[in-house]
N, C-alpha and C positions, 0 to 999 in steps of 0.2 A: 503494502500499499504505498509508503512511503516514496519508496523506486519511484512510484508511477509519480508521486505530489514533485517529485526532484524533475523529471525528465520532462513535467509539464510545463513548469517554470522556465527551464532551458529554452524550450522552446517559444516560450512566450517573449523569452528576453532575444533571442536569435530571430524572431518578426520584426522584433523595434530597432532592433541596428537595423533590418532590411530598408527599413522606413526613409532609414536618412542616408542610403547610398543616392547618389546623382544620376539621376538617370537624362541621359539628352534626350531631346525634344527630336520628336519625328521628322523635323526640317529639316535638322544639324544632320541626324543619319543619312537621308536621302540626299542629302550636299556633298557628303564624304566621297563618294567614287567620284562628282563631277569634277572636285576639286584636285584630286589624285591625277583625272586626265588630264585636268592643265596643265599641272605640276610636271605630268610626263612629256606634254608636248615643247612645253618651253624648255625643258631639259636637253631633249632631243633637237630643237632648234637652236640651242647653243652650241650642242656639238657638230651642228652643220655649219653654223657662225665660223665656229674654230677650224671646220675642215678647208673652209673656201681662203680662209688666211693663210691654212698651209699648202692646200694645193691649188687654188687660185682658180675654182669652180667650186660652185655650190651643188652641184650635179653628183652627189655619190652613189657610184655604179653598184649593181645588185650583189649581195654575197654576202653583206653583213646586215645587224640591224638599223645601221643608218641607213643604206640605201635601200631597205625594205620600206622604211617609215617614207624617204622620199617618193618610192612608186606610189605609198598607200595614200598621200596627199595629193596626187595625179588623180587618184582615180575618186577620191570626196569631191575634190573640184570639177570633174567632169560630171557626177551626178548631183551637182549643186549644193552638197553637205559641207564644203568645206567653209567656216566664215570669212568674212570681208575683211578682217583686220587679219588674220592665219596668211590668207591670199596676199593682202600690201605686205606683210615683215618677209614672206617669202621672194616674193617683187622684187623686195629691197637688196637681197642677195646674189640675185640675181639667177632666180632660180628657173630651170627649164621645165615648161608644163608639159611637154612632151619628153619621153625617156630619150636621151640623146643616145643613148644604144643601140635602138632598135627604130633605125631610120627606113623610113617607104621608101619606095623606086624614085618619086619625084624628088624627094629631101636628096637621096643619093644623089640625083642629077643635078640637083640645084649646087651642089655641093664640091662636085667634081673637081676642080680646079683650086680650088683650098685644099682637098684633101689630099689630093695628088702632092701637093708642094708640101702638106705637115709630112706624109709619109718618105718625102726623099730628107726632110729635117732628123724623121726620126732614125732613118738608116745611117743616115750622117753621127747620129750620136749611138746608137749602139751597134752598129755596125750586121744589121736584120732587119728584117719589114716584120717580124712575127709581134706585130703590138697585140698586147691583151688587149681583149674584147670590155672586160672593167679596166682598164687603164683609168689608173686616179688622173694622172696630171691632164691628160684628154679623153673622156670618155666616148667624144661624139668621134676620134679618131678611130678607136676603137672597136666603133659601131660600123663606121663607113665599113673598115675594110672589112667585118664579119659578114657585113651584107653584103658586098663584093665578091666573096667566096658563096653565098649561098646563090647569090645569080647564075654564078658560072661565066666563065671566058663565053662559050659559044653564042650566049647574047648579045653581048659587046660589041659595038662599031670596030672595024678596024683603024681607027685612029685613038679608042678608048684602050682595047688592047695593045697598043703601040704605048700609051699616057703608061702604063701599068710596069709593060716590058721595062721601059727608060728607068723605072724607080727600082727595079728589082722586086717588084710584087711576089707574093709567097702565096700561095694557093691553096697549100696545106697548114695547118696550123699545128703546131708541135705541142701544143697545149690542150690535150683533146677533153673537152665536154667530160664530167662523169655521169651525168643525169641517166636514167632508165632512155628516155626518148633519144639523148644522143648515142647511146652503146649501141641500139638497137638500127639506129638509122645508120652509122657506122660500118656494122656488120653487112648491112642489106644493100649499101653502095659499094662495100668490095666486093661482095658474091657476086653483085651485077658486073662488076668490071672484070672478073676470071671467069664467068661462067659461061660454057659454050652453049649455044642454039640446042633447045631439047632438054636441057639442064635442068632436073626438078628442085625446087626451094626447099631449103633443110626444113622441119617440121619447127622448129623454132622461132624461124623470121615468117614463117607462114603465121603463126600466132601473132606474132607479134607487129603484120603487115593487119592481119584482121581486126584486132584492137586500134590499132593508129587509125585505119580507114571508120570506124567506129564512131571515134572521139571525131573525128573531122565532120561525120557527119552531123554531130551533135550539135556543131560548135566550138567545141572545147578546145580544138588548135590553136595556138596563137598563130600572127601571122608570120613571125620568125620561122615558126615549126612548118608550116606550110609553104615557106620559100625553101627550106631545105629541102623538102619532099618533093615539091617542083623542080629542083634541079637536078633530080636521079628521073625524072619523069615517072612517080610513084602512080599517079593516077590515070597516068597513062593505059596501064594493064592490070589485070589481076592476078595481084601477087597473095591474094589471100585463100585463091582458089583451092 
């Protein structure tokens, strides 16, 4: 009986103490994620500002958190979900709203002369024309070189091909991308180059081709990947059969 009385008293004390514990208002709790989001954006903006001071460009290439954040800002602006003040702050850094490493065919042609000259300067400084696609110092040049390789020599005019020959353009990158798509693409490209008429496509490449065609039909492939596939006439014949 005495034990029950003691326990009841302890329970009353604990309830009384709980009454004095401050509980944040609901409005404060709802605002917390928003404040965290603002802080995170400001931190990454600060990183981008420092990046610009170091590399001379505010276009961090994909491959790390900062590059992925930059691409997210482009998507947000295209969808109308990026606040005007953030757009203005990024504009003040000279931020490119189109990813400079993913050039369209029109952009590739418009930049041709400047990029050929930039590639010549790169070769003079580095001894080769192996410009990384995600080159920090000039992501536009890296994207341009990758885009020219994707299109292939066959689509170039004689003058354009001569421009590239003069600066020692290298059609094969020595730095292979490790994504599943690019591994499959390179295997299929190499198989096509070595195959004899009537050779059957290996089972693993047939499966990759079938999955890739399905992704393309659903609109899931980027323009860049479609360009790669076009360079080997992927859609001209049924490799998935």
